[in-house]
N, CA, C and O of each residue as an XYZ file, in Angstrom:
616
protein
N     -22.302     21.516     30.242
C     -21.161     20.640     30.273
C     -21.127     19.818     28.847
O     -22.242     19.462     28.466
N     -20.013     19.460     27.995
C     -20.170     19.045     26.812
C     -20.248     17.861     27.171
O     -21.107     17.248     26.537
N     -19.576     17.114     28.122
C     -19.760     15.509     28.372
C     -20.816     14.831     29.562
O     -21.148     15.242     30.674
N     -21.115     13.809     28.917
C     -22.723     13.351     29.942
C     -21.549     12.669     31.255
O     -22.084     12.486     32.349
N     -20.592     12.445     31.186
C     -19.881     12.296     32.838
C     -18.850     12.205     32.069
O     -18.784     12.076     30.846
N     -17.937     12.291     32.970
C     -16.290     12.261     32.728
C     -15.824     11.289     32.242
O     -14.739     11.481     31.694
N     -16.367      9.874     32.204
C     -15.536      8.566     31.896
C     -15.916      8.473     30.186
O     -15.011      8.195     29.400
N     -17.085      8.684     29.776
C     -17.423      8.261     28.328
C     -16.731      9.401     27.472
O     -16.554     10.439     28.109
N     -16.317      9.413     26.188
C     -16.013     10.115     25.737
C     -16.898     10.898     24.210
O     -16.478     11.483     23.212
N     -18.432     10.478     24.765
C     -19.707     11.077     24.320
C     -19.502     12.136     24.218
O     -19.222     12.660     25.296
N     -19.495     13.252     22.784
C     -19.383     14.494     23.092
C     -21.137     15.103     22.712
O     -21.744     14.749     21.701
N     -21.623     15.915     23.612
C     -22.793     16.499     23.407
C     -23.137     18.371     23.560
O     -22.967     18.910     24.653
N     -23.355     18.741     23.006
C     -23.552     20.210     23.205
C     -22.702     20.995     22.960
O     -22.710     22.126     23.447
N     -21.556     20.458     21.950
C     -20.676     20.626     21.495
C     -20.398     22.214     20.370
O     -20.260     21.951     19.176
N     -20.336     23.570     20.727
C     -20.640     24.617     19.921
C     -19.189     24.884     19.278
O     -18.020     24.579     19.511
N     -20.037     25.739     18.195
C     -18.394     26.588     17.464
C     -17.655     27.112     18.494
O     -18.345     27.435     19.461
N     -16.537     27.291     18.596
C     -16.010     28.581     19.564
C     -15.040     27.690     20.738
O     -14.147     28.154     21.447
N     -15.526     26.310     20.680
C     -14.840     25.395     21.729
C     -13.331     24.960     21.928
O     -12.973     24.208     21.023
N     -12.381     25.219     22.834
C     -11.389     24.460     22.784
C     -11.131     23.476     22.780
O     -11.650     22.798     23.667
N     -10.423     22.954     22.050
C     -10.384     20.982     21.999
C      -9.549     20.570     23.047
O      -9.749     19.567     23.733
N      -8.648     21.319     23.163
C      -7.250     20.473     24.174
C      -6.667     21.740     24.907
O      -7.334     22.760     24.731
N      -5.771     21.839     25.538
C      -5.225     23.216     26.264
C      -4.101     23.299     25.808
O      -3.344     23.816     26.630
N      -3.428     22.926     24.505
C      -2.549     23.264     23.886
C      -2.542     24.351     22.819
O      -3.649     24.792     22.509
N      -1.742     24.726     22.364
C      -2.114     25.881     21.111
C      -1.791     27.247     21.867
O      -1.182     27.393     22.927
N      -2.446     28.342     20.918
C      -2.172     29.526     20.950
C      -3.642     30.089     21.455
O      -4.719     29.927     20.880
N      -3.350     30.903     22.883
C      -5.174     31.289     23.085
C      -4.645     32.659     23.399
O      -3.672     32.704     24.152
N      -5.204     33.927     22.874
C      -4.964     35.458     22.359
C      -5.998     36.017     23.720
O      -6.866     35.299     24.216
N      -5.741     37.217     24.111
C      -7.244     38.406     24.369
C      -7.150     39.330     23.936
O      -6.045     39.792     23.651
N      -8.187     39.914     23.735
C      -8.553     41.287     23.141
C      -9.601     41.846     23.665
O     -10.767     41.462     23.584
N      -8.824     43.535     24.665
C      -9.511     44.299     25.076
C     -10.191     44.955     24.486
O     -11.286     45.050     25.040
N     -10.081     45.740     23.190
C     -10.630     46.029     21.872
C     -11.135     44.937     21.136
O     -10.463     44.046     20.617
N     -12.733     45.101     21.121
C     -13.108     43.984     19.837
C     -14.499     44.396     19.450
O     -15.288     44.940     20.223
N     -14.705     44.139     18.375
C     -16.115     44.628     17.918
C     -17.466     44.211     18.434
O     -17.844     43.047     18.573
N     -18.117     45.254     18.687
C     -19.209     44.611     19.515
C     -20.261     43.770     18.795
O     -21.181     44.296     18.169
N     -20.147     42.837     18.871
C     -21.389     41.659     17.735
C     -20.221     40.604     17.563
O     -20.550     39.762     16.728
N     -19.096     40.409     18.033
C     -17.492     39.865     17.417
C     -18.508     37.929     17.390
O     -19.248     37.552     18.299
N     -18.323     37.462     16.658
C     -19.011     36.004     16.538
C     -18.130     35.492     16.884
O     -16.963     35.721     16.563
N     -18.756     34.276     17.993
C     -18.207     33.032     18.509
C     -18.363     32.102     17.381
O     -19.373     31.991     16.687
N     -17.000     31.286     17.238
C     -16.602     30.355     16.568
C     -16.568     30.439     15.327
O     -16.499     29.408     14.659
N     -16.607     31.599     14.773
C     -16.240     32.198     13.771
C     -14.405     32.688     13.680
O     -13.665     32.577     14.658
N     -14.087     33.049     12.754
C     -12.875     33.484     12.085
C     -12.790     35.054     12.545
O     -13.675     35.825     12.175
N     -11.899     35.428     13.215
C     -12.156     36.919     12.850
C     -10.829     37.374     12.658
O      -9.896     36.583     12.522
N     -10.677     38.727     12.638
C      -9.412     39.390     11.677
C      -9.058     40.920     12.800
O      -9.797     41.455     13.626
N      -7.798     41.225     12.426
C      -7.720     42.392     13.193
C      -7.642     43.455     12.705
O      -6.533     43.754     12.264
N      -8.977     44.658     12.549
C      -8.443     45.936     12.204
C      -8.153     46.726     12.573
O      -8.399     46.852     13.772
N      -7.398     47.902     11.859
C      -6.855     48.953     12.354
C      -5.870     48.506     13.001
O      -5.369     49.306     13.791
N      -5.339     47.322     12.927
C      -3.692     46.751     13.690
C      -4.087     46.961     15.318
O      -3.314     47.242     16.233
N      -5.698     46.708     15.385
C      -5.262     46.771     17.324
C      -7.339     45.615     17.731
O      -7.583     44.823     18.642
N      -8.323     46.134     16.520
C      -9.514     45.508     17.132
C      -9.725     44.375     16.575
O      -9.868     44.351     15.352
N      -9.785     43.305     17.251
C     -10.605     42.218     16.816
C     -11.794     42.136     16.241
O     -12.579     42.360     17.163
N     -12.321     41.975     15.405
C     -13.505     41.954     14.242
C     -13.739     40.617     13.424
O     -12.929     39.741     13.120
N     -15.046     40.724     13.173
C     -15.717     40.211     12.128
C     -14.858     40.225     10.968
O     -14.248     41.256     10.681
N     -14.703     38.665      9.937
C     -14.646     39.046      8.575
C     -15.266     40.041      8.072
O     -16.217     40.346      8.791
N     -15.126     40.957      6.793
C     -16.070     41.916      6.596
C     -15.591     42.403      4.805
O     -15.973     43.469      4.323
N     -14.829     41.525      4.127
C     -14.670     41.496      2.860
C     -13.455     42.362      2.115
O     -13.287     42.638      0.928
N     -12.759     42.641      3.187
C     -11.736     43.791      3.328
C     -10.728     42.863      2.482
O     -10.686     41.633      2.462
N      -9.772     43.971      1.654
C      -8.636     42.983      0.610
C      -7.188     42.738      1.138
O      -6.177     42.219      0.666
N      -7.601     43.477      2.608
C      -6.154     43.387      3.414
C      -6.591     42.532      4.507
O      -5.938     42.881      5.490
N      -7.165     41.841      4.730
C      -7.438     41.024      5.596
C      -6.386     40.609      6.581
O      -5.625     39.842      5.991
N      -5.978     40.796      7.936
C      -4.898     39.924      8.669
C      -5.614     38.596      9.926
O      -5.313     38.657     11.118
N      -6.250     37.851      9.545
C      -6.801     36.952     10.236
C      -5.954     36.791     11.436
O      -4.728     36.722     11.527
N      -6.784     36.751     12.245
C      -6.488     36.505     14.013
C      -6.571     35.307     14.572
O      -5.826     34.953     15.485
N      -7.743     34.385     13.926
C      -7.955     33.428     14.694
C      -9.491     33.366     14.947
O     -10.430     33.995     14.458
N      -9.396     32.165     16.096
C     -11.261     31.771     16.078
C     -11.762     32.728     17.220
O     -10.873     33.018     18.021
N     -13.105     33.330     17.488
C     -13.498     34.020     18.493
C     -13.831     32.367     19.571
O     -14.177     31.270     19.134
N     -13.627     32.672     20.688
C     -13.778     31.677     21.595
C     -14.881     31.569     22.353
O     -15.427     32.671     22.306
N     -15.731     30.569     23.274
C     -16.743     31.044     23.954
C     -15.990     31.209     25.310
O     -14.893     30.746     25.625
N     -16.700     31.848     25.911
C     -16.084     32.264     27.516
C     -16.196     30.727     28.526
O     -17.271     30.132     28.602
N     -15.244     30.347     29.075
C     -14.860     29.246     29.698
C     -15.987     29.394     30.904
O     -16.790     28.572     31.344
N     -15.661     31.099     31.347
C     -16.332     31.141     32.849
C     -17.201     31.999     32.777
O     -17.802     32.338     33.796
N     -17.463     32.530     31.610
C     -18.902     33.464     31.545
C     -19.856     33.224     30.125
O     -19.572     33.461     28.951
N     -20.959     32.718     30.665
C     -22.028     32.854     29.311
C     -21.880     33.729     28.685
O     -21.630     34.746     29.332
N     -21.924     33.869     27.372
C     -22.311     34.558     26.030
C     -23.707     35.145     26.808
O     -24.576     34.482     27.374
N     -23.633     36.355     26.669
C     -25.098     36.892     27.113
C     -26.235     36.640     26.170
O     -27.381     36.259     26.411
N     -25.463     37.037     24.686
C     -26.046     37.967     23.879
C     -26.142     37.165     22.593
O     -26.066     37.737     21.505
N     -26.372     35.342     22.734
C     -26.446     34.593     21.929
C     -25.194     34.121     21.598
O     -24.522     33.617     22.498
N     -24.556     34.214     19.987
C     -23.451     33.612     20.037
C     -22.296     34.364     19.780
O     -21.153     34.037     19.464
N     -22.834     35.430     19.979
C     -21.537     36.747     19.938
C     -21.206     37.996     21.139
O     -22.130     38.678     21.582
N     -20.131     38.140     21.478
C     -19.626     38.618     22.524
C     -20.260     40.490     22.268
O     -20.185     41.273     21.321
N     -20.866     40.570     23.684
C     -21.392     42.227     23.681
C     -20.900     43.144     24.591
O     -20.968     43.249     25.816
N     -20.340     43.845     23.617
C     -19.288     44.725     24.529
C     -19.939     45.401     25.660
O     -19.145     45.282     26.593
N     -20.926     46.021     26.043
C     -21.551     46.363     27.148
C     -21.548     45.217     28.060
O     -22.112     45.528     29.109
N     -21.179     44.162     28.057
C     -21.161     43.060     29.151
C     -19.791     42.811     29.218
O     -19.277     42.977     30.324
N     -19.050     42.439     28.262
C     -17.788     41.749     28.534
C     -16.456     42.952     28.049
O     -16.496     43.849     27.206
N     -15.678     42.651     28.688
C     -14.814     43.688     29.051
C     -13.797     42.931     27.506
O     -13.463     43.522     26.479
N     -13.595     41.788     27.814
C     -12.135     41.260     26.659
C     -12.800     40.107     25.865
O     -13.874     39.592     26.175
N     -12.098     39.794     24.898
C     -12.659     38.562     23.812
C     -11.353     37.579     24.129
O     -10.187     37.925     24.322
N     -11.747     36.653     24.123
C     -10.697     35.485     23.188
C     -10.940     35.202     22.418
O     -12.079     35.140     21.957
N      -9.497     34.773     21.737
C      -9.208     34.146     20.546
C      -8.244     32.933     20.226
O      -7.093     32.943     20.663
N      -8.625     32.105     19.616
C      -7.414     30.949     19.377
C      -6.690     30.992     17.689
O      -7.082     30.807     16.537
N      -5.392     31.362     18.406
C      -4.659     31.492     17.346
C      -3.854     30.167     16.268
O      -3.463     30.085     15.104
N      -3.917     29.309     17.443
C      -2.891     28.099     16.929
C      -3.378     26.370     17.708
O      -2.985     25.933     18.790
N      -4.259     25.738     16.782
C      -4.210     24.513     17.958
C      -5.311     23.852     17.708
O      -5.348     23.774     16.481
N      -6.474     23.190     18.261
C      -7.487     22.693     17.525
C      -8.416     23.202     18.448
O      -8.411     23.070     19.672
N      -9.545     24.046     17.431
C     -10.985     24.387     18.370
C     -12.179     24.266     17.286
O     -11.941     23.555     16.310
N     -13.000     24.676     17.339
C     -14.469     24.193     17.334
C     -14.964     25.245     16.082
O     -15.420     26.132     16.803
N     -15.079     25.508     15.348
C     -15.502     26.112     14.010
C     -17.198     25.775     13.610
O     -17.731     24.667     13.666
N     -17.849     27.082     13.197
C     -19.237     27.137     12.004
C     -18.542     27.059     11.253
O     -17.403     27.516     11.157
N     -19.571     26.023     10.129
C     -19.161     25.594      8.887
C     -20.634     26.154      7.534
O     -21.807     26.123      7.908
N     -20.439     26.395      6.750
C     -20.982     27.444      5.741
C     -22.190     26.126      5.636
O     -21.687     25.014      5.797
N     -23.152     26.134      5.479
C     -24.667     25.439      5.541
C     -24.189     25.127      3.918
O     -23.549     25.792      3.103
N     -24.916     23.596      3.866
C     -24.624     22.958      2.570
C     -23.032     22.695      2.042
O     -22.836     22.372      0.870
N     -21.956     22.852      2.961
C     -20.733     22.543      2.549
C     -20.284     21.657      3.368
O     -20.118     22.104      4.502
N     -20.011     20.513      3.219
C     -19.141     19.569      3.557
C     -17.704     19.190      3.153
O     -17.172     18.634      2.192
N     -17.286     19.782      4.410
C     -15.869     19.477      4.283
C     -15.276     18.244      4.576
O     -15.683     17.508      5.475
N     -13.939     17.894      3.550
C     -13.097     16.483      3.547
C     -12.687     16.391      4.949
O     -12.837     17.455      5.549
N     -12.052     15.100      5.881
C     -11.032     15.066      6.579
C      -9.837     15.538      6.111
O      -9.262     14.933      5.207
N      -9.215     16.892      6.770
C      -7.633     16.624      6.027
C      -7.642     17.953      5.026
O      -6.637     18.494      4.566
N      -8.708     18.256      4.851
C      -8.736     19.083      3.489
C      -8.311     20.585      4.208
O      -8.281     20.759      5.426
N      -8.040     21.462      3.344
C      -7.665     22.476      3.840
C      -8.852     23.412      3.838
O      -9.883     23.328      3.171
N      -8.315     24.758      5.151
C      -9.843     24.982      5.390
C     -10.029     26.581      5.201
O      -9.391     27.256      6.010
N     -10.784     27.264      4.282
C     -10.860     28.646      4.146
C     -12.158     29.405      5.443
O     -12.892     28.727      6.161
N     -12.102     30.819      5.405
C     -13.199     31.273      5.677
C     -14.008     32.454      5.478
O     -13.664     33.355      6.244
N     -14.736     32.686      4.895
C     -16.043     33.097      4.024
C     -15.049     35.063      4.510
O     -14.649     35.329      5.644
N     -14.964     35.727      3.668
C     -14.489     36.961      3.662
C     -15.392     37.839      3.236
O     -14.885     38.729      2.554
N     -17.281     37.970      3.481
C     -17.651     38.778      3.608
C     -18.484     39.491      4.685
O     -18.224     39.265      5.866
N     -19.499     40.363      4.340
C     -20.551     40.705      5.389
C     -21.675     40.046      4.339
O     -21.965     40.044      3.143
N     -22.330     39.193      6.299
C     -23.308     38.622      5.853
C     -23.141     37.521      6.605
O     -22.068     37.256      7.146
N     -24.468     36.606      6.721
C     -24.386     35.132      8.025
C     -23.928     34.268      7.583
O     -24.264     33.169      8.024
N     -23.003     34.340      6.565
C     -21.905     33.124      6.787
C     -20.208     33.972      6.984
O     -19.158     33.341      6.856
N     -20.252     35.171      7.242
C     -19.301     36.096      7.176
C     -18.279     34.921      8.516
O     -18.956     34.239      9.286
N     -17.013     34.868      8.584
C     -16.014     34.351      9.433
C     -16.199     32.757      9.194
O     -15.269     31.980      9.409
N     -17.542     32.303      8.707
C     -17.981     30.809      8.937
C     -16.808     29.865      8.134
O     -16.244     30.599      7.323
N     -16.378     28.793      8.100
C     -15.580     28.276      7.558
C     -15.981     27.462      6.167
O     -17.142     27.100      5.979
N     -15.126     27.255      5.395
C     -15.465     26.516      4.477
C     -14.316     25.524      3.359
O     -13.149     25.751      3.678
N     -14.400     24.823      2.530
C     -13.275     24.096      1.756
C     -13.124     24.473      0.434
O     -12.376     24.131     -0.482
N     -14.305     25.514      0.610
C     -14.604     26.044     -1.429
C     -13.865     27.451     -0.920
O     -14.166     28.443     -0.257
N     -12.825     26.975     -1.570
C     -11.978     28.997     -1.791
C     -12.436     30.170     -2.944
O     -11.822     30.611     -3.915
N     -13.668     30.450     -2.451
C     -14.332     31.311     -3.436
C     -14.833     32.850     -1.985
O     -15.540     32.732     -0.984
N     -14.358     33.654     -2.329
C     -14.798     34.815     -1.534
C     -14.368     34.534     -0.201
O     -14.913     35.041      0.780
N     -13.431     33.758     -0.137
C     -12.497     33.163      1.165
C     -11.427     33.861      1.407
O     -10.908     34.614      0.583
N     -10.815     33.569      3.124
C      -9.283     33.589      3.180
C      -8.339     32.878      3.517
O      -8.438     32.479      4.678
N      -7.399     32.531      2.944
C      -6.784     31.339      3.797
C      -6.406     31.469      5.298
O      -5.664     32.424      5.527
N      -6.711     30.814      6.226
C      -7.042     30.819      7.658
C      -5.410     29.460      8.257
O      -4.968     29.111      9.352
N      -5.090     29.164      6.939
C      -3.528     28.024      7.639
C      -4.512     26.752      8.415
O      -4.188     26.324      9.522
N      -5.105     26.498      8.056
C      -6.182     25.921      9.157
C      -6.625     24.277      8.136
O      -6.866     24.180      6.932
N      -6.593     23.344      9.061
C      -7.585     22.073      8.217
C      -8.460     21.352      9.204
O      -8.654     21.349     10.420
N      -8.846     20.819      8.260
C     -10.540     19.972      8.900
C     -10.171     18.960      9.846
O      -9.026     18.560      9.636
N     -10.655     18.492     10.668
C     -10.175     17.403     11.285
C     -11.290     16.418     11.481
O     -11.106     15.243     11.166
N     -12.431     16.817     11.980
C     -13.663     15.741     12.065
C     -14.977     16.587     12.263
O     -14.979     17.578     12.993
N     -15.658     16.324     11.848
C     -17.402     17.038     11.818
C     -17.854     16.849     13.395
O     -17.941     15.625     13.486
N     -18.141     17.324     14.505
C     -18.380     17.452     16.193
C     -19.956     16.529     16.012
O     -20.439     15.441     16.327
N     -20.509     18.415     14.930
C     -21.970     17.858     14.744
C     -22.424     18.668     13.917
O     -21.790     19.679     13.616
N     -23.423     18.422     13.476
C     -23.910     19.124     12.321
C     -23.883     20.917     12.215
O     -24.602     21.764     12.745
N     -22.837     21.013     11.379
C     -22.589     22.688     11.082
C     -21.543     23.057     11.689
O     -21.068     24.190     11.618
N     -21.006     21.951     12.463
C     -19.564     22.267     13.546
C     -18.678     21.572     13.259
O     -18.852     20.399     13.591
N     -17.679     21.814     12.720
C     -16.102     21.237     12.268
C     -15.298     21.317     13.595
O     -15.548     22.150     14.466
N     -14.400     20.468     13.674
C     -12.826     20.490     14.818
C     -11.952     21.296     13.393
O     -12.386     21.100     12.258
N     -11.117     21.898     13.548
C     -10.020     22.183     12.700
C      -8.926     22.457     13.469
O      -9.141     22.824     14.625
N      -7.225     22.311     12.887
C      -6.730     22.420     13.564
C      -6.002     24.037     12.713
O      -5.816     23.977     11.498
N      -5.787     24.854     13.182
C      -5.475     25.960     13.294
C      -3.203     26.105     13.464
O      -2.467     26.156     14.449
N      -2.972     26.116     12.203
C      -1.603     26.229     12.317
C      -1.139     27.385     12.521
O      -0.205     27.491     11.727
N      -1.223     28.252     13.068
C      -0.880     29.752     13.073
C      -1.551     30.698     12.369
O      -0.899     31.067     11.392
N      -2.603     31.234     12.489
C      -3.601     31.987     11.483
C      -2.502     33.006     11.032
O      -2.770     33.874     10.200
C-alpha cells in the first residue's frame, strides 16, 4: 500500500504507473505488446495494439500504461502477455510516470515522451528532443525519477 496509514498523507513506495485519483479516463487493451512498460507512455500500433513507443514517425499516443491494482506485475515493471489477459492505460487525468534520468522537470512545464527504441523509450521529459507531444503537464515530483503528470487527453 502506498500510504503508511489511512490518516497521514505521506506517500511511500509510489512508483510510476499509479493512478492518482478516481477521475480521468482509464481504458483496457486486450491486444498489447509483450513487455509493455508500466509507468511510461504507450502508443496504439496498427490501429489496435497497445505498444511501447519505438520511434515511429506516425505515433498515436494512447496514454500511460498502469500498474494493476488487483494483480502484481509478475515480470518486473512490464506486462507479460503469458500472464496477463489485458493491460490498462490512463488516457486522461492524474498519473505517475517515469522520468528520464538526469532531467529535472519544472512544475506545470509541458511534458513530452521519448519516442525511440532503448532504455528511455516512453519515459517523460521536459526536453523536446526525439520526443512526441503527449498533451500533458508536470505537476509534482513524487520521488526520484517519478513525477505526477496531468494528462489532458493524449
